[in-house]
N, C-alpha and C positions, 0 to 999 in steps of 0.2 A: 455449409452446415458446420455447426460448432464441433470442435474436437474436444473441448473441455469447458466446464462451467464451474465457477466458484463463487461463493457468497459468504459474507461475514458481517456480523453485528457486534458492536462493543459499546459499553457504557462509557460516556465521555469522562465522567468522574473517576472511573477506574484508571484510565490512562493518565489523567491529571495527577492522581495520587501516586501512581507508580513513578512518574517523572519527577515529582517533588521528593519522593522518598529516595530515589536512586538517580541522582543528577547525570551520571555518565550513561544511563540507559538511552537517552535521546540520541547520543552519538553512535550507539550500536544499532539503533532502529532506523534512523532517518539520515538522509544526506544533508549536507550543509545548505543546499538550495531549499530543501523542504523546511528546514528549521528557520531559515530567513523568511520564507513566505509566511509561515505560521506566526512568527514574531511580529509581523506587521498588523496583526489583529488584536483586539482587546482580550480575547480569550483564545490563545494559541492552542490550548489543549483540544478544543473542538475540531480544529483543522488537522491536528496531528492524529487525533482519533480516527477521522475519516481516512487519512492516509494509511494508518495502521490497518484498518479494515480492508482497504483496497489491496494492500500488500498481501494480507492473508488470503483474500479472494484470488489473487494472481497465483499464489502458491497452490491453491486447490485446483484452479483451472488448468495449470500446467502439470498437475500431479507430481509436484516436487516433494521430496521427503522431509522429515523433521530435521532441523538443524540448518535449514536454508537461511542464508544471511539476508535479512530483510533490507539491508542497505543496498543490496544488489538490484532491488526493485525500486525505481524512483517514480514518484507521481508528480507530473509537471502540470501546473494549473493551466486551464484553458477550457474552451467549450467545443468539444468534450475534452476532459483531461487526457493528457498523453502519458503513456507508460514508456519509460526508458529502462531497459534491462542492461545489467552490467555483469562482467566477469562470468562466473559459472552459470548463472541463471540465463544470461544471454546465449552462452554456448549451447546449453540444453535446448532452449527454444529454437535456436537456429538448426541444430541437429534434427529436431523433430519437424522443422518447417512450419513453425507456428508464430503467429503474431497475437498480441493480446490487446483487447479493448476493455475499458472499465467505466463504470458509472458509480459515483459516490454521492452520499447524502448525509446530512446531519441535522438534528434539531437541538434543543437545549440539553437533552439527556442521552441520546443514542446517536451513534454514527454507524453507517453501513455502506457496503459496496457490493457490486456484482461484477465479475470479470468473465469474459468469454475469450477462449483461445480458439483461433481459426487457422486454417491453412494460409500460409503467407502468399 
């Protein structure tokens, strides 16, 4: 039985504009591995937007507070995608005995994700 559920949607153009406008933002939101993965596609913003939505969904599923570092939540590509938690976020999930699964999607305009936190 799930202990937490989170969902997020974001416009891809919104992420693309933010990353163009604030180049250092990418390094505050995404791990090097996530940035490398996205850069291998013609429209990296689409893949980064899906990861951003997934990170927000994980924050909600784990009931984390505002100010959570999204770099501490890493989305690793695969079928299904893998969640790797780091530092404080990992400590909190471990203390609560939770593991997180995620599903993400995107089309031309919108990216979305759903995360479920369950007992480990």
